[in-house]
C-alpha positions in Angstrom: 84.3 6.2 -31.4 87.9 5.3 -30.6 91.2 7.3 -30.9 91.9 5.7 -34.2 88.6 6.6 -35.8 88.8 10.0 -34.5 92.3 10.7 -35.7 90.9 9.2 -39.4 88.3 12.0 -39.5 90.9 14.8 -38.3 92.9 14.0 -41.0 90.1 13.3 -43.8 89.1 17.2 -42.5 92.4 18.6 -42.9 92.8 17.0 -46.1 89.8 18.4 -47.8 90.4 22.0 -46.4 94.0 21.8 -47.8 92.5 20.4 -51.3 89.4 22.6 -51.5 90.1 25.8 -49.6 93.8 25.3 -50.4 94.4 25.9 -46.7 97.8 24.9 -45.2 98.9 23.9 -41.7 100.7 22.0 -39.8 97.7 20.9 -37.6 93.8 21.3 -37.8 93.8 24.3 -35.4 96.1 26.2 -37.7 93.8 25.2 -40.5 90.8 26.2 -38.8 92.6 29.5 -37.7 93.1 30.5 -41.2 89.8 29.6 -42.6 87.5 31.3 -40.1 86.4 33.7 -42.9 85.7 31.0 -45.3 83.7 28.8 -43.0 80.2 29.3 -41.2 80.4 29.5 -37.4 78.8 26.2 -37.0 81.6 24.4 -39.2 84.4 26.4 -37.1 83.2 25.6 -34.0 82.9 21.7 -34.9 86.5 22.2 -36.4 88.1 23.3 -33.5 86.3 20.9 -31.1 87.9 18.0 -33.4 91.2 20.1 -33.1 
């Protein structure tokens, strides 16, 4: 996986979190921090890895 694919995946995840969970944030890390109670632990861990 190269940098462009990773960036594209991060943007896709950020868009879905904003759309479906109504989470705002400047970065994926900000959105994950706000979503900790809304998401299962495994998803939070994976999102933190991407961030």
